[in-house]
C-alpha positions, 0 to 999 in steps of 0.5 A: 547083209542087212545094210546092203539090202537097206541101201538097195531098197533106198536107192530103188525108192529114190530113183522111182520117187524122183520119177513121180515128182516131176509130174505135178509141176513140169507140164504147168511150168512148160506150158507157161514157157510156151512149150508145146504138149508134144515136147512135154510128152517127149520129156516124160517119155525119155526116162522109160525109153532110156531105161529100156534101151540101156538095161541090156547093156547094163546087165551085160557089163554088171560083172565088170562095173560091180553092183556097188559101182552101178548103184553109185553111178546110177545115183550120181546120174540121178543127182546130175539129172535133178540138178539139170531139171532144177536149173532149167526153171529159169531158162528160156523155152529151148534150154528148158526142153533141152535140159528136161530131155537131158535130165530125163536121159540121165534119170533113165540111165540111172533107173537102168543101173539101179534096177539092174543092180537091185535085181542081179 
């Protein structure tokens, strides 16, 4: 039981830390690429919006996918999102924003999966 609690706590910590890591560098990089502030705001708001919209569906299907399945899927989506975000640094303006939005969508779904499974 202690390992389960430790894993849940670590998963919750990682998902939330990754959310705050984007703040210091993304706006500067985006402005250097010519991205307008409205798109920077859209990228930042994608994660909470996706999490808010996905949480009820995750809660309804948690018994089917199990807590462990939700955690593994959530952490996998988080890895995919961070990989996209890292890869977007060398892209032009359109793909930079597209990868940023998709990355934050994955992170929002990840947050919904991990948070719902931790609180279930």
